[in-house]
C-alpha positions as CSV (number, residue, x, y, z in Angstrom):
1,M,54.3,60.6,-5.8
2,I,58.1,60.4,-6.1
3,F,58.0,62.3,-9.4
4,L,56.0,65.1,-7.8
5,I,58.5,65.4,-4.9
6,V,61.5,65.4,-7.3
7,G,59.7,67.9,-9.6
8,F,59.0,70.2,-6.6
9,A,62.6,69.9,-5.4
10,V,63.8,70.9,-8.9
11,A,61.3,73.8,-9.3
12,L,61.7,75.3,-5.9
13,P,65.2,76.8,-6.5
14,I,64.1,78.0,-9.9
15,L,61.2,79.9,-8.4
16,F,63.0,81.1,-5.4
17,P,66.7,81.6,-6.2
18,L,69.2,81.1,-3.3
19,N,71.6,83.8,-4.6
20,L,74.6,81.9,-3.3
21,P,78.0,83.5,-3.9
22,I,80.2,81.9,-6.6
23,G,83.9,81.9,-5.8
24,S,87.0,80.5,-7.4
25,S,89.9,78.7,-5.8
26,R,93.5,80.0,-5.5
27,E,94.6,77.5,-8.1
28,A,92.0,78.7,-10.6
29,D,93.0,82.3,-10.0
30,A,96.7,81.5,-10.4
31,Y,96.0,79.7,-13.7
32,Y,94.0,82.6,-15.0
33,D,96.7,85.1,-14.0
34,E,99.3,83.0,-15.8
35,M,97.2,83.0,-18.9
36,E,96.8,86.7,-18.7
37,K,100.6,87.2,-18.6
38,L,100.9,85.7,-22.1
39,V,101.4,88.1,-25.0
40,A,100.6,87.7,-28.7
41,G,103.0,85.2,-30.3
42,D,103.8,83.3,-27.1
43,V,103.7,79.5,-27.5
44,I,102.0,77.1,-25.0
45,I,102.0,73.3,-25.1
46,F,98.5,72.0,-24.1
47,S,97.9,68.3,-23.5
48,F,94.6,66.6,-24.2
49,D,95.6,63.2,-22.9
50,Y,92.6,62.5,-20.7
51,E,90.3,59.5,-20.9
52,P,86.6,59.5,-22.0
53,D,85.4,59.0,-18.5
54,T,86.9,62.4,-17.4
55,M,85.9,64.2,-20.6
56,A,82.8,65.7,-19.1
57,E,84.9,67.5,-16.4
58,L,88.0,68.3,-18.4
59,D,86.6,69.3,-21.8
60,P,85.0,72.6,-20.7
61,M,88.2,73.6,-19.0
62,S,90.3,72.7,-22.1
63,L,87.9,74.6,-24.4
64,A,88.0,77.7,-22.1
65,T,91.8,77.6,-22.1
66,L,91.9,77.4,-25.8
67,R,89.5,80.2,-26.3
68,H,91.5,82.4,-23.9
69,A,94.7,81.5,-25.7
70,F,93.3,82.2,-29.2
71,R,91.7,85.5,-28.0
72,K,95.1,86.6,-26.9
73,D,96.7,85.4,-30.2
74,V,98.8,82.8,-28.4
75,R,100.1,79.9,-30.5
76,V,99.0,76.5,-29.1
77,I,100.8,73.2,-29.5
78,A,98.4,70.4,-28.7
C-alpha cells in the first residue's frame, strides 16, 4: 500500500505539471554577471577543495563554471 501511495505521489506532478516559476538568487546573478565580464585570455583561479560529502552539490556548479569559462576562452588555473 505504501508503494502505491509513493508511486501516485511521484506520478501526479508528472501527469499534471505545476508550472512553478524558477528564479535565481541575487548571488547567482552576480556570479553570472562577473563571468560574463571576462574576455578571452583572462585568467581565473578556481578551487576544487571540497570534500566528497559536498561533491553532489558543488560538482555541477564547478562544471558549469568551467564550461562557461572555456566557452569564453578564459584560462583557468585549478
